[in-house]
Each structure stands twice: as structure tokens, then as C-alpha cells.
C-alpha positions as CSV (number, residue, x, y, z in Angstrom):
1,X,237.4,145.3,175.1
2,X,237.5,146.5,179.0
3,X,238.2,143.8,181.5
4,X,235.6,143.3,184.0
5,X,237.2,140.9,186.5
6,X,235.0,138.0,185.8
7,X,235.8,134.2,185.3
8,X,235.9,134.2,181.9
9,X,238.0,137.4,181.0
10,X,241.1,136.7,179.6
11,X,243.8,138.6,181.7
12,X,246.7,137.7,179.4
13,X,244.8,138.9,176.2
14,X,243.7,142.1,178.1
15,X,247.1,143.0,179.0
16,X,248.4,142.2,175.6
17,X,246.0,144.5,174.0
18,X,246.4,147.3,176.5
19,X,250.0,147.4,175.9
20,X,249.7,147.7,172.1
21,X,247.4,150.5,172.5
22,X,250.0,152.2,175.1
23,X,252.9,151.6,172.5
24,X,250.9,153.8,170.0
25,X,250.6,156.6,172.5
26,X,253.3,159.3,172.8
27,X,252.9,162.4,175.0
28,X,255.8,164.9,175.2
29,X,257.6,164.6,178.2
30,X,255.8,161.5,179.6
31,X,257.4,158.1,179.9
32,X,255.9,155.2,178.5
33,X,255.4,153.8,182.0
34,X,253.6,156.9,183.2
35,X,251.2,156.7,180.1
36,X,250.5,152.9,181.1
37,X,249.7,153.8,184.8
38,X,247.6,156.7,183.7
39,X,245.4,154.8,181.0
40,X,245.1,151.5,182.6
41,X,241.9,152.4,184.8
42,X,240.3,153.2,181.5
43,X,240.9,149.6,180.4
44,X,238.6,148.4,183.3
45,X,235.0,147.8,183.9
46,X,232.8,146.3,186.5
47,X,234.4,144.2,189.3
48,X,237.9,145.2,188.1
49,X,237.1,148.8,188.0
50,X,235.9,148.5,191.4
51,X,239.0,146.4,192.7
52,X,241.3,149.3,191.3
53,X,239.5,152.1,192.7
54,X,239.7,150.5,196.2
55,X,243.7,150.3,195.9
56,X,245.6,153.2,197.7
57,X,246.8,155.2,194.8
58,X,250.3,155.7,196.2
59,X,251.3,152.0,196.2
60,X,251.1,151.9,192.4
61,X,254.4,153.6,191.7
62,X,255.5,151.5,188.6
63,X,254.0,149.6,185.8
64,X,255.5,146.4,187.6
65,X,253.5,147.1,190.7
66,X,250.1,147.6,188.8
67,X,250.8,144.2,186.8
68,X,251.8,142.5,189.9
69,X,248.8,143.2,191.9
70,X,246.5,143.0,188.8
71,X,247.9,139.5,188.3
72,X,247.8,138.6,191.6
73,X,244.0,139.5,191.9
74,X,242.9,138.3,188.5
75,X,245.2,135.3,187.6
76,X,244.4,131.6,188.5
77,X,247.6,129.7,189.9
78,X,247.7,127.7,186.9
79,X,248.2,130.6,184.6
80,X,251.2,132.1,186.4
81,X,252.8,134.3,183.9
82,X,254.8,137.5,184.6
83,X,254.3,140.4,182.5
């Protein structure tokens, strides 16, 4: 299920599901990190997709960069979990 960026969307569940899908993907010559970065936009919709499209693409160099920005944007302070 795509993540829309709304208050009832579960950030942790989305990332966990996304990683399961990515772990099943293999492309010759492409690292799993690059696969995650390439597929992540397809896991978003609505406000989250708009937010992602507003980012400068060159600032998302690693999967950690992406998850940190995503976590900062959509996680409440009470749910401070590092992916």
C-alpha cells in the first residue's frame, strides 16, 4: 500500500513492507541501496509524493539519507525510530 503522508499512515509499517519488496529485487550490476532509492518514489502517493518530488534529487545520495529525511518529515517525536 503506498504511503500518502497522512496522519493515519503508518511510517514504520510502510518502510518495513517496502524493504521486503526491495529485498526480493535483483538487478545485475545494481546494489540493493540503489534499487531502494530507485523504487522508493513508487511507494508514495498524495502528500508524500509531492514532498518527495520537492526534494533536490542530488541530496538523496544514500538510503540512509532518504530514510532520515522521510523519518524527519513523517514521524512524530514519540515514534523516534532509526531505520
